mmCIF file of the N, C-alpha and C atoms, coordinates in Angstrom:
data_MODEL
# 
_entry.id   MODEL 
# 
loop_
_atom_site.group_PDB 
_atom_site.id 
_atom_site.type_symbol 
_atom_site.label_atom_id 
_atom_site.label_alt_id 
_atom_site.label_comp_id 
_atom_site.label_asym_id 
_atom_site.label_entity_id 
_atom_site.label_seq_id 
_atom_site.pdbx_PDB_ins_code 
_atom_site.Cartn_x 
_atom_site.Cartn_y 
_atom_site.Cartn_z 
_atom_site.occupancy 
_atom_site.B_iso_or_equiv 
_atom_site.pdbx_formal_charge 
_atom_site.auth_seq_id 
_atom_site.auth_comp_id 
_atom_site.auth_asym_id 
_atom_site.auth_atom_id 
_atom_site.pdbx_PDB_model_num 
ATOM 1   N N  . UNK A 1 1  ? -176.765 -143.530 39.171 1.00 0.00 ? 1  UNK A N  1 
ATOM 2   C CA . UNK A 1 1  ? -177.527 -143.232 37.964 1.00 0.00 ? 1  UNK A CA 1 
ATOM 3   C C  . UNK A 1 1  ? -178.604 -142.209 38.314 1.00 0.00 ? 1  UNK A C  1 
ATOM 4   N N  . UNK A 1 2  ? -178.667 -141.119 37.542 1.00 0.00 ? 2  UNK A N  1 
ATOM 5   C CA . UNK A 1 2  ? -179.675 -140.105 37.824 1.00 0.00 ? 2  UNK A CA 1 
ATOM 6   C C  . UNK A 1 2  ? -180.983 -140.439 37.106 1.00 0.00 ? 2  UNK A C  1 
ATOM 7   N N  . UNK A 1 3  ? -182.012 -139.682 37.404 1.00 0.00 ? 3  UNK A N  1 
ATOM 8   C CA . UNK A 1 3  ? -183.344 -139.943 36.842 1.00 0.00 ? 3  UNK A CA 1 
ATOM 9   C C  . UNK A 1 3  ? -183.366 -139.930 35.317 1.00 0.00 ? 3  UNK A C  1 
ATOM 10  N N  . UNK A 1 4  ? -182.594 -139.027 34.691 1.00 0.00 ? 4  UNK A N  1 
ATOM 11  C CA . UNK A 1 4  ? -182.606 -138.927 33.236 1.00 0.00 ? 4  UNK A CA 1 
ATOM 12  C C  . UNK A 1 4  ? -182.019 -140.165 32.571 1.00 0.00 ? 4  UNK A C  1 
ATOM 13  N N  . UNK A 1 5  ? -181.111 -140.857 33.240 1.00 0.00 ? 5  UNK A N  1 
ATOM 14  C CA . UNK A 1 5  ? -180.473 -142.031 32.662 1.00 0.00 ? 5  UNK A CA 1 
ATOM 15  C C  . UNK A 1 5  ? -181.203 -143.317 33.018 1.00 0.00 ? 5  UNK A C  1 
ATOM 16  N N  . UNK A 1 6  ? -182.112 -143.244 33.928 1.00 0.00 ? 6  UNK A N  1 
ATOM 17  C CA . UNK A 1 6  ? -182.847 -144.417 34.378 1.00 0.00 ? 6  UNK A CA 1 
ATOM 18  C C  . UNK A 1 6  ? -183.850 -144.838 33.308 1.00 0.00 ? 6  UNK A C  1 
ATOM 19  N N  . UNK A 1 7  ? -183.944 -146.125 33.036 1.00 0.00 ? 7  UNK A N  1 
ATOM 20  C CA . UNK A 1 7  ? -184.868 -146.636 32.019 1.00 0.00 ? 7  UNK A CA 1 
ATOM 21  C C  . UNK A 1 7  ? -186.057 -147.337 32.660 1.00 0.00 ? 7  UNK A C  1 
ATOM 22  N N  . UNK A 1 8  ? -187.136 -147.367 31.946 1.00 0.00 ? 8  UNK A N  1 
ATOM 23  C CA . UNK A 1 8  ? -188.358 -148.058 32.355 1.00 0.00 ? 8  UNK A CA 1 
ATOM 24  C C  . UNK A 1 8  ? -188.799 -148.958 31.210 1.00 0.00 ? 8  UNK A C  1 
ATOM 25  N N  . UNK A 1 9  ? -189.442 -150.031 31.537 1.00 0.00 ? 9  UNK A N  1 
ATOM 26  C CA . UNK A 1 9  ? -189.940 -150.958 30.519 1.00 0.00 ? 9  UNK A CA 1 
ATOM 27  C C  . UNK A 1 9  ? -191.346 -150.539 30.079 1.00 0.00 ? 9  UNK A C  1 
ATOM 28  N N  . UNK A 1 10 ? -191.603 -150.708 28.792 1.00 0.00 ? 10 UNK A N  1 
ATOM 29  C CA . UNK A 1 10 ? -192.926 -150.476 28.224 1.00 0.00 ? 10 UNK A CA 1 
ATOM 30  C C  . UNK A 1 10 ? -193.244 -151.706 27.391 1.00 0.00 ? 10 UNK A C  1 
ATOM 31  N N  . UNK A 1 11 ? -194.430 -152.235 27.532 1.00 0.00 ? 11 UNK A N  1 
ATOM 32  C CA . UNK A 1 11 ? -194.808 -153.429 26.796 1.00 0.00 ? 11 UNK A CA 1 
ATOM 33  C C  . UNK A 1 11 ? -195.736 -153.067 25.653 1.00 0.00 ? 11 UNK A C  1 
ATOM 34  N N  . UNK A 1 12 ? -195.439 -153.628 24.477 1.00 0.00 ? 12 UNK A N  1 
ATOM 35  C CA . UNK A 1 12 ? -196.207 -153.363 23.266 1.00 0.00 ? 12 UNK A CA 1 
ATOM 36  C C  . UNK A 1 12 ? -196.724 -154.685 22.711 1.00 0.00 ? 12 UNK A C  1 
ATOM 37  N N  . UNK A 1 13 ? -197.885 -154.655 22.059 1.00 0.00 ? 13 UNK A N  1 
ATOM 38  C CA . UNK A 1 13 ? -198.345 -155.861 21.377 1.00 0.00 ? 13 UNK A CA 1 
ATOM 39  C C  . UNK A 1 13 ? -197.318 -156.273 20.312 1.00 0.00 ? 13 UNK A C  1 
ATOM 40  N N  . UNK A 1 14 ? -197.137 -157.566 20.128 1.00 0.00 ? 14 UNK A N  1 
ATOM 41  C CA . UNK A 1 14 ? -196.126 -158.095 19.205 1.00 0.00 ? 14 UNK A CA 1 
ATOM 42  C C  . UNK A 1 14 ? -196.311 -157.547 17.786 1.00 0.00 ? 14 UNK A C  1 
ATOM 43  N N  . UNK A 1 15 ? -197.539 -157.435 17.331 1.00 0.00 ? 15 UNK A N  1 
ATOM 44  C CA . UNK A 1 15 ? -197.806 -156.943 15.979 1.00 0.00 ? 15 UNK A CA 1 
ATOM 45  C C  . UNK A 1 15 ? -197.336 -155.489 15.831 1.00 0.00 ? 15 UNK A C  1 
ATOM 46  N N  . UNK A 1 16 ? -197.629 -154.670 16.817 1.00 0.00 ? 16 UNK A N  1 
ATOM 47  C CA . UNK A 1 16 ? -197.202 -153.275 16.787 1.00 0.00 ? 16 UNK A CA 1 
ATOM 48  C C  . UNK A 1 16 ? -195.682 -153.192 16.829 1.00 0.00 ? 16 UNK A C  1 
ATOM 49  N N  . UNK A 1 17 ? -195.053 -153.989 17.659 1.00 0.00 ? 17 UNK A N  1 
ATOM 50  C CA . UNK A 1 17 ? -193.592 -154.000 17.750 1.00 0.00 ? 17 UNK A CA 1 
ATOM 51  C C  . UNK A 1 17 ? -192.976 -154.341 16.394 1.00 0.00 ? 17 UNK A C  1 
ATOM 52  N N  . UNK A 1 18 ? -193.547 -155.318 15.713 1.00 0.00 ? 18 UNK A N  1 
ATOM 53  C CA . UNK A 1 18 ? -193.033 -155.722 14.398 1.00 0.00 ? 18 UNK A CA 1 
ATOM 54  C C  . UNK A 1 18 ? -193.126 -154.578 13.395 1.00 0.00 ? 18 UNK A C  1 
ATOM 55  N N  . UNK A 1 19 ? -194.238 -153.863 13.422 1.00 0.00 ? 19 UNK A N  1 
ATOM 56  C CA . UNK A 1 19 ? -194.408 -152.727 12.515 1.00 0.00 ? 19 UNK A CA 1 
ATOM 57  C C  . UNK A 1 19 ? -193.406 -151.620 12.823 1.00 0.00 ? 19 UNK A C  1 
ATOM 58  N N  . UNK A 1 20 ? -193.211 -151.350 14.109 1.00 0.00 ? 20 UNK A N  1 
ATOM 59  C CA . UNK A 1 20 ? -192.250 -150.330 14.525 1.00 0.00 ? 20 UNK A CA 1 
ATOM 60  C C  . UNK A 1 20 ? -190.834 -150.755 14.146 1.00 0.00 ? 20 UNK A C  1 
ATOM 61  N N  . UNK A 1 21 ? -190.544 -152.029 14.301 1.00 0.00 ? 21 UNK A N  1 
ATOM 62  C CA . UNK A 1 21 ? -189.222 -152.551 13.956 1.00 0.00 ? 21 UNK A CA 1 
ATOM 63  C C  . UNK A 1 21 ? -188.904 -152.316 12.478 1.00 0.00 ? 21 UNK A C  1 
ATOM 64  N N  . UNK A 1 22 ? -189.879 -152.547 11.613 1.00 0.00 ? 22 UNK A N  1 
ATOM 65  C CA . UNK A 1 22 ? -189.686 -152.308 10.179 1.00 0.00 ? 22 UNK A CA 1 
ATOM 66  C C  . UNK A 1 22 ? -189.467 -150.823 9.895  1.00 0.00 ? 22 UNK A C  1 
ATOM 67  N N  . UNK A 1 23 ? -190.266 -149.963 10.530 1.00 0.00 ? 23 UNK A N  1 
ATOM 68  C CA . UNK A 1 23 ? -190.109 -148.515 10.341 1.00 0.00 ? 23 UNK A CA 1 
ATOM 69  C C  . UNK A 1 23 ? -188.728 -148.060 10.807 1.00 0.00 ? 23 UNK A C  1 
ATOM 70  N N  . UNK A 1 24 ? -188.285 -148.582 11.945 1.00 0.00 ? 24 UNK A N  1 
ATOM 71  C CA . UNK A 1 24 ? -186.984 -148.203 12.493 1.00 0.00 ? 24 UNK A CA 1 
ATOM 72  C C  . UNK A 1 24 ? -185.857 -148.580 11.534 1.00 0.00 ? 24 UNK A C  1 
ATOM 73  N N  . UNK A 1 25 ? -185.933 -149.776 10.978 1.00 0.00 ? 25 UNK A N  1 
ATOM 74  C CA . UNK A 1 25 ? -184.910 -150.228 10.024 1.00 0.00 ? 25 UNK A CA 1 
ATOM 75  C C  . UNK A 1 25 ? -184.924 -149.352 8.777  1.00 0.00 ? 25 UNK A C  1 
ATOM 76  N N  . UNK A 1 26 ? -186.107 -149.112 8.248  1.00 0.00 ? 26 UNK A N  1 
ATOM 77  C CA . UNK A 1 26 ? -186.257 -148.311 7.033  1.00 0.00 ? 26 UNK A CA 1 
ATOM 78  C C  . UNK A 1 26 ? -185.726 -146.896 7.239  1.00 0.00 ? 26 UNK A C  1 
ATOM 79  N N  . UNK A 1 27 ? -185.942 -146.354 8.420  1.00 0.00 ? 27 UNK A N  1 
ATOM 80  C CA . UNK A 1 27 ? -185.531 -144.980 8.706  1.00 0.00 ? 27 UNK A CA 1 
ATOM 81  C C  . UNK A 1 27 ? -184.068 -144.883 9.139  1.00 0.00 ? 27 UNK A C  1 
ATOM 82  N N  . UNK A 1 28 ? -183.401 -146.013 9.268  1.00 0.00 ? 28 UNK A N  1 
ATOM 83  C CA . UNK A 1 28 ? -181.980 -145.990 9.590  1.00 0.00 ? 28 UNK A CA 1 
ATOM 84  C C  . UNK A 1 28 ? -181.646 -145.912 11.064 1.00 0.00 ? 28 UNK A C  1 
ATOM 85  N N  . UNK A 1 29 ? -182.592 -146.223 11.919 1.00 0.00 ? 29 UNK A N  1 
ATOM 86  C CA . UNK A 1 29 ? -182.319 -146.238 13.353 1.00 0.00 ? 29 UNK A CA 1 
ATOM 87  C C  . UNK A 1 29 ? -181.616 -147.540 13.719 1.00 0.00 ? 29 UNK A C  1 
ATOM 88  N N  . UNK A 1 30 ? -180.793 -147.505 14.758 1.00 0.00 ? 30 UNK A N  1 
ATOM 89  C CA . UNK A 1 30 ? -180.040 -148.671 15.175 1.00 0.00 ? 30 UNK A CA 1 
ATOM 90  C C  . UNK A 1 30 ? -180.858 -149.687 15.951 1.00 0.00 ? 30 UNK A C  1 
ATOM 91  N N  . UNK A 1 31 ? -181.987 -149.254 16.492 1.00 0.00 ? 31 UNK A N  1 
ATOM 92  C CA . UNK A 1 31 ? -182.809 -150.165 17.285 1.00 0.00 ? 31 UNK A CA 1 
ATOM 93  C C  . UNK A 1 31 ? -184.237 -149.637 17.373 1.00 0.00 ? 31 UNK A C  1 
ATOM 94  N N  . UNK A 1 32 ? -185.122 -150.497 17.803 1.00 0.00 ? 32 UNK A N  1 
ATOM 95  C CA . UNK A 1 32 ? -186.517 -150.104 18.017 1.00 0.00 ? 32 UNK A CA 1 
ATOM 96  C C  . UNK A 1 32 ? -186.577 -149.066 19.138 1.00 0.00 ? 32 UNK A C  1 
ATOM 97  N N  . UNK A 1 33 ? -185.807 -149.292 20.202 1.00 0.00 ? 33 UNK A N  1 
ATOM 98  C CA . UNK A 1 33 ? -185.794 -148.350 21.320 1.00 0.00 ? 33 UNK A CA 1 
ATOM 99  C C  . UNK A 1 33 ? -185.397 -146.950 20.858 1.00 0.00 ? 33 UNK A C  1 
ATOM 100 N N  . UNK A 1 34 ? -184.353 -146.867 20.053 1.00 0.00 ? 34 UNK A N  1 
ATOM 101 C CA . UNK A 1 34 ? -183.871 -145.582 19.542 1.00 0.00 ? 34 UNK A CA 1 
ATOM 102 C C  . UNK A 1 34 ? -184.973 -144.877 18.745 1.00 0.00 ? 34 UNK A C  1 
ATOM 103 N N  . UNK A 1 35 ? -185.676 -145.628 17.910 1.00 0.00 ? 35 UNK A N  1 
ATOM 104 C CA . UNK A 1 35 ? -186.752 -145.062 17.093 1.00 0.00 ? 35 UNK A CA 1 
ATOM 105 C C  . UNK A 1 35 ? -187.904 -144.573 17.969 1.00 0.00 ? 35 UNK A C  1 
ATOM 106 N N  . UNK A 1 36 ? -188.322 -145.388 18.908 1.00 0.00 ? 36 UNK A N  1 
ATOM 107 C CA . UNK A 1 36 ? -189.445 -145.019 19.776 1.00 0.00 ? 36 UNK A CA 1 
ATOM 108 C C  . UNK A 1 36 ? -189.107 -143.782 20.596 1.00 0.00 ? 36 UNK A C  1 
ATOM 109 N N  . UNK A 1 37 ? -187.894 -143.713 21.125 1.00 0.00 ? 37 UNK A N  1 
ATOM 110 C CA . UNK A 1 37 ? -187.484 -142.544 21.902 1.00 0.00 ? 37 UNK A CA 1 
ATOM 111 C C  . UNK A 1 37 ? -187.521 -141.295 21.033 1.00 0.00 ? 37 UNK A C  1 
ATOM 112 N N  . UNK A 1 38 ? -187.007 -141.395 19.803 1.00 0.00 ? 38 UNK A N  1 
ATOM 113 C CA . UNK A 1 38 ? -187.023 -140.255 18.877 1.00 0.00 ? 38 UNK A CA 1 
ATOM 114 C C  . UNK A 1 38 ? -188.459 -139.799 18.608 1.00 0.00 ? 38 UNK A C  1 
ATOM 115 N N  . UNK A 1 39 ? -189.324 -140.726 18.271 1.00 0.00 ? 39 UNK A N  1 
ATOM 116 C CA . UNK A 1 39 ? -190.713 -140.383 17.933 1.00 0.00 ? 39 UNK A CA 1 
ATOM 117 C C  . UNK A 1 39 ? -191.429 -139.758 19.127 1.00 0.00 ? 39 UNK A C  1 
ATOM 118 N N  . UNK A 1 40 ? -191.277 -140.353 20.298 1.00 0.00 ? 40 UNK A N  1 
ATOM 119 C CA . UNK A 1 40 ? -191.960 -139.818 21.473 1.00 0.00 ? 40 UNK A CA 1 
ATOM 120 C C  . UNK A 1 40 ? -191.448 -138.434 21.858 1.00 0.00 ? 40 UNK A C  1 
ATOM 121 N N  . UNK A 1 41 ? -190.165 -138.203 21.745 1.00 0.00 ? 41 UNK A N  1 
ATOM 122 C CA . UNK A 1 41 ? -189.631 -136.871 22.029 1.00 0.00 ? 41 UNK A CA 1 
ATOM 123 C C  . UNK A 1 41 ? -190.213 -135.841 21.064 1.00 0.00 ? 41 UNK A C  1 
ATOM 124 N N  . UNK A 1 42 ? -190.325 -136.199 19.791 1.00 0.00 ? 42 UNK A N  1 
ATOM 125 C CA . UNK A 1 42 ? -190.892 -135.286 18.803 1.00 0.00 ? 42 UNK A CA 1 
ATOM 126 C C  . UNK A 1 42 ? -192.361 -134.991 19.101 1.00 0.00 ? 42 UNK A C  1 
ATOM 127 N N  . UNK A 1 43 ? -193.115 -136.008 19.455 1.00 0.00 ? 43 UNK A N  1 
ATOM 128 C CA . UNK A 1 43 ? -194.536 -135.820 19.783 1.00 0.00 ? 43 UNK A CA 1 
ATOM 129 C C  . UNK A 1 43 ? -194.687 -134.917 21.003 1.00 0.00 ? 43 UNK A C  1 
ATOM 130 N N  . UNK A 1 44 ? -193.871 -135.145 22.015 1.00 0.00 ? 44 UNK A N  1 
ATOM 131 C CA . UNK A 1 44 ? -193.963 -134.328 23.224 1.00 0.00 ? 44 UNK A CA 1 
ATOM 132 C C  . UNK A 1 44 ? -193.559 -132.881 22.968 1.00 0.00 ? 44 UNK A C  1 
ATOM 133 N N  . UNK A 1 45 ? -192.586 -132.671 22.104 1.00 0.00 ? 45 UNK A N  1 
ATOM 134 C CA . UNK A 1 45 ? -192.203 -131.301 21.735 1.00 0.00 ? 45 UNK A CA 1 
ATOM 135 C C  . UNK A 1 45 ? -193.378 -130.585 21.085 1.00 0.00 ? 45 UNK A C  1 
ATOM 136 N N  . UNK A 1 46 ? -194.044 -131.276 20.161 1.00 0.00 ? 46 UNK A N  1 
ATOM 137 C CA . UNK A 1 46 ? -195.180 -130.681 19.454 1.00 0.00 ? 46 UNK A CA 1 
ATOM 138 C C  . UNK A 1 46 ? -196.304 -130.348 20.420 1.00 0.00 ? 46 UNK A C  1 
ATOM 139 N N  . UNK A 1 47 ? -196.573 -131.236 21.366 1.00 0.00 ? 47 UNK A N  1 
ATOM 140 C CA . UNK A 1 47 ? -197.656 -131.004 22.319 1.00 0.00 ? 47 UNK A CA 1 
ATOM 141 C C  . UNK A 1 47 ? -197.398 -129.786 23.187 1.00 0.00 ? 47 UNK A C  1 
ATOM 142 N N  . UNK A 1 48 ? -196.146 -129.570 23.541 1.00 0.00 ? 48 UNK A N  1 
ATOM 143 C CA . UNK A 1 48 ? -195.797 -128.439 24.391 1.00 0.00 ? 48 UNK A CA 1 
ATOM 144 C C  . UNK A 1 48 ? -195.576 -127.169 23.584 1.00 0.00 ? 48 UNK A C  1 
ATOM 145 N N  . UNK A 1 49 ? -195.611 -127.294 22.261 1.00 0.00 ? 49 UNK A N  1 
ATOM 146 C CA . UNK A 1 49 ? -195.404 -126.135 21.414 1.00 0.00 ? 49 UNK A CA 1 
ATOM 147 C C  . UNK A 1 49 ? -193.975 -125.639 21.459 1.00 0.00 ? 49 UNK A C  1 
ATOM 148 N N  . UNK A 1 50 ? -193.057 -126.527 21.769 1.00 0.00 ? 50 UNK A N  1 
ATOM 149 C CA . UNK A 1 50 ? -191.652 -126.124 21.830 1.00 0.00 ? 50 UNK A CA 1 
ATOM 150 C C  . UNK A 1 50 ? -191.148 -125.781 20.447 1.00 0.00 ? 50 UNK A C  1 
ATOM 151 N N  . UNK A 1 51 ? -190.325 -124.769 20.403 1.00 0.00 ? 51 UNK A N  1 
ATOM 152 C CA . UNK A 1 51 ? -189.703 -124.408 19.143 1.00 0.00 ? 51 UNK A CA 1 
ATOM 153 C C  . UNK A 1 51 ? -188.640 -125.444 18.833 1.00 0.00 ? 51 UNK A C  1 
ATOM 154 N N  . UNK A 1 52 ? -188.421 -125.648 17.561 1.00 0.00 ? 52 UNK A N  1 
ATOM 155 C CA . UNK A 1 52 ? -187.400 -126.599 17.146 1.00 0.00 ? 52 UNK A CA 1 
ATOM 156 C C  . UNK A 1 52 ? -186.036 -126.062 17.531 1.00 0.00 ? 52 UNK A C  1 
ATOM 157 N N  . UNK A 1 53 ? -185.185 -126.972 17.990 1.00 0.00 ? 53 UNK A N  1 
ATOM 158 C CA . UNK A 1 53 ? -183.825 -126.564 18.293 1.00 0.00 ? 53 UNK A CA 1 
ATOM 159 C C  . UNK A 1 53 ? -183.062 -126.432 16.977 1.00 0.00 ? 53 UNK A C  1 
ATOM 160 N N  . UNK A 1 54 ? -182.037 -125.644 17.000 1.00 0.00 ? 54 UNK A N  1 
ATOM 161 C CA . UNK A 1 54 ? -181.228 -125.457 15.804 1.00 0.00 ? 54 UNK A CA 1 
ATOM 162 C C  . UNK A 1 54 ? -180.374 -126.707 15.615 1.00 0.00 ? 54 UNK A C  1 
ATOM 163 N N  . UNK A 1 55 ? -180.487 -127.315 14.435 1.00 0.00 ? 55 UNK A N  1 
ATOM 164 C CA . UNK A 1 55 ? -179.736 -128.522 14.136 1.00 0.00 ? 55 UNK A CA 1 
ATOM 165 C C  . UNK A 1 55 ? -178.511 -128.181 13.316 1.00 0.00 ? 55 UNK A C  1 
ATOM 166 N N  . UNK A 1 56 ? -177.481 -128.971 13.508 1.00 0.00 ? 56 UNK A N  1 
ATOM 167 C CA . UNK A 1 56 ? -176.316 -128.808 12.650 1.00 0.00 ? 56 UNK A CA 1 
ATOM 168 C C  . UNK A 1 56 ? -176.707 -129.293 11.256 1.00 0.00 ? 56 UNK A C  1 
ATOM 169 N N  . UNK A 1 57 ? -175.903 -128.952 10.269 1.00 0.00 ? 57 UNK A N  1 
ATOM 170 C CA . UNK A 1 57 ? -176.194 -129.379 8.908  1.00 0.00 ? 57 UNK A CA 1 
ATOM 171 C C  . UNK A 1 57 ? -176.234 -130.912 8.825  1.00 0.00 ? 57 UNK A C  1 
ATOM 172 N N  . UNK A 1 58 ? -175.312 -131.555 9.541  1.00 0.00 ? 58 UNK A N  1 
ATOM 173 C CA . UNK A 1 58 ? -175.264 -133.018 9.556  1.00 0.00 ? 58 UNK A CA 1 
ATOM 174 C C  . UNK A 1 58 ? -176.530 -133.610 10.179 1.00 0.00 ? 58 UNK A C  1 
ATOM 175 N N  . UNK A 1 59 ? -176.981 -133.022 11.300 1.00 0.00 ? 59 UNK A N  1 
ATOM 176 C CA . UNK A 1 59 ? -178.198 -133.500 11.955 1.00 0.00 ? 59 UNK A CA 1 
ATOM 177 C C  . UNK A 1 59 ? -179.416 -133.290 11.058 1.00 0.00 ? 59 UNK A C  1 
ATOM 178 N N  . UNK A 1 60 ? -179.474 -132.143 10.405 1.00 0.00 ? 60 UNK A N  1 
ATOM 179 C CA . UNK A 1 60 ? -180.591 -131.860 9.503  1.00 0.00 ? 60 UNK A CA 1 
ATOM 180 C C  . UNK A 1 60 ? -180.623 -132.858 8.346  1.00 0.00 ? 60 UNK A C  1 
ATOM 181 N N  . UNK A 1 61 ? -179.461 -133.171 7.789  1.00 0.00 ? 61 UNK A N  1 
ATOM 182 C CA . UNK A 1 61 ? -179.379 -134.161 6.706  1.00 0.00 ? 61 UNK A CA 1 
ATOM 183 C C  . UNK A 1 61 ? -179.852 -135.530 7.175  1.00 0.00 ? 61 UNK A C  1 
ATOM 184 N N  . UNK A 1 62 ? -179.485 -135.900 8.400  1.00 0.00 ? 62 UNK A N  1 
ATOM 185 C CA . UNK A 1 62 ? -179.899 -137.187 8.956  1.00 0.00 ? 62 UNK A CA 1 
ATOM 186 C C  . UNK A 1 62 ? -181.415 -137.248 9.117  1.00 0.00 ? 62 UNK A C  1 
ATOM 187 N N  . UNK A 1 63 ? -182.000 -136.166 9.618  1.00 0.00 ? 63 UNK A N  1 
ATOM 188 C CA . UNK A 1 63 ? -183.453 -136.118 9.795  1.00 0.00 ? 63 UNK A CA 1 
ATOM 189 C C  . UNK A 1 63 ? -184.146 -136.214 8.433  1.00 0.00 ? 63 UNK A C  1 
ATOM 190 N N  . UNK A 1 64 ? -183.650 -135.472 7.456  1.00 0.00 ? 64 UNK A N  1 
ATOM 191 C CA . UNK A 1 64 ? -184.239 -135.522 6.115  1.00 0.00 ? 64 UNK A CA 1 
ATOM 192 C C  . UNK A 1 64 ? -184.141 -136.924 5.525  1.00 0.00 ? 64 UNK A C  1 
ATOM 193 N N  . UNK A 1 65 ? -183.007 -137.585 5.731  1.00 0.00 ? 65 UNK A N  1 
ATOM 194 C CA . UNK A 1 65 ? -182.827 -138.942 5.219  1.00 0.00 ? 65 UNK A CA 1 
ATOM 195 C C  . UNK A 1 65 ? -183.843 -139.886 5.857  1.00 0.00 ? 65 UNK A C  1 
ATOM 196 N N  . UNK A 1 66 ? -184.042 -139.742 7.135  1.00 0.00 ? 66 UNK A N  1 
ATOM 197 C CA . UNK A 1 66 ? -185.012 -140.606 7.837  1.00 0.00 ? 66 UNK A CA 1 
ATOM 198 C C  . UNK A 1 66 ? -186.436 -140.321 7.364  1.00 0.00 ? 66 UNK A C  1 
ATOM 199 N N  . UNK A 1 67 ? -186.759 -139.048 7.170  1.00 0.00 ? 67 UNK A N  1 
ATOM 200 C CA . UNK A 1 67 ? -188.096 -138.698 6.679  1.00 0.00 ? 67 UNK A CA 1 
ATOM 201 C C  . UNK A 1 67 ? -188.321 -139.222 5.257  1.00 0.00 ? 67 UNK A C  1 
ATOM 202 N N  . UNK A 1 68 ? -187.290 -139.185 4.425  1.00 0.00 ? 68 UNK A N  1 
ATOM 203 C CA . UNK A 1 68 ? -187.403 -139.754 3.075  1.00 0.00 ? 68 UNK A CA 1 
ATOM 204 C C  . UNK A 1 68 ? -187.660 -141.260 3.163  1.00 0.00 ? 68 UNK A C  1 
ATOM 205 N N  . UNK A 1 69 ? -186.928 -141.921 4.037  1.00 0.00 ? 69 UNK A N  1 
ATOM 206 C CA . UNK A 1 69 ? -187.076 -143.369 4.197  1.00 0.00 ? 69 UNK A CA 1 
ATOM 207 C C  . UNK A 1 69 ? -188.493 -143.733 4.648  1.00 0.00 ? 69 UNK A C  1 
ATOM 208 N N  . UNK A 1 70 ? -189.112 -142.834 5.398  1.00 0.00 ? 70 UNK A N  1 
ATOM 209 C CA . UNK A 1 70 ? -190.478 -143.065 5.875  1.00 0.00 ? 70 UNK A CA 1 
ATOM 210 C C  . UNK A 1 70 ? -191.526 -142.636 4.853  1.00 0.00 ? 70 UNK A C  1 
ATOM 211 N N  . UNK A 1 71 ? -191.073 -142.008 3.765  1.00 0.00 ? 71 UNK A N  1 
ATOM 212 C CA . UNK A 1 71 ? -191.995 -141.606 2.707  1.00 0.00 ? 71 UNK A CA 1 
ATOM 213 C C  . UNK A 1 71 ? -192.592 -140.232 2.893  1.00 0.00 ? 71 UNK A C  1 
ATOM 214 N N  . UNK A 1 72 ? -192.069 -139.446 3.844  1.00 0.00 ? 72 UNK A N  1 
ATOM 215 C CA . UNK A 1 72 ? -192.613 -138.111 4.080  1.00 0.00 ? 72 UNK A CA 1 
ATOM 216 C C  . UNK A 1 72 ? -192.024 -137.062 3.151  1.00 0.00 ? 72 UNK A C  1 
ATOM 217 N N  . UNK A 1 73 ? -190.827 -137.335 2.609  1.00 0.00 ? 73 UNK A N  1 
ATOM 218 C CA . UNK A 1 73 ? -190.193 -136.410 1.675  1.00 0.00 ? 73 UNK A CA 1 
ATOM 219 C C  . UNK A 1 73 ? -189.871 -137.148 0.391  1.00 0.00 ? 73 UNK A C  1 
ATOM 220 N N  . UNK A 1 74 ? -189.830 -136.402 -0.719 1.00 0.00 ? 74 UNK A N  1 
ATOM 221 C CA . UNK A 1 74 ? -189.463 -136.999 -2.002 1.00 0.00 ? 74 UNK A CA 1 
ATOM 222 C C  . UNK A 1 74 ? -187.982 -136.935 -2.206 1.00 0.00 ? 74 UNK A C  1 
# 
């Protein structure tokens, strides 16, 4: 297993985990881990000023659907 595939544990307060779990379900993620990984990758991209990668139409639709579920889009 290489470094990119290696996982590490992160501990969260139960209340925060519950809130994240609800957001993940609402946004259509399969798990809390999947949601947290997505959010953290997006935050890190913004911090580094990385340009957005070109998404396929299907990927763009999925992102829009998740943003609508979170209340960011109408």
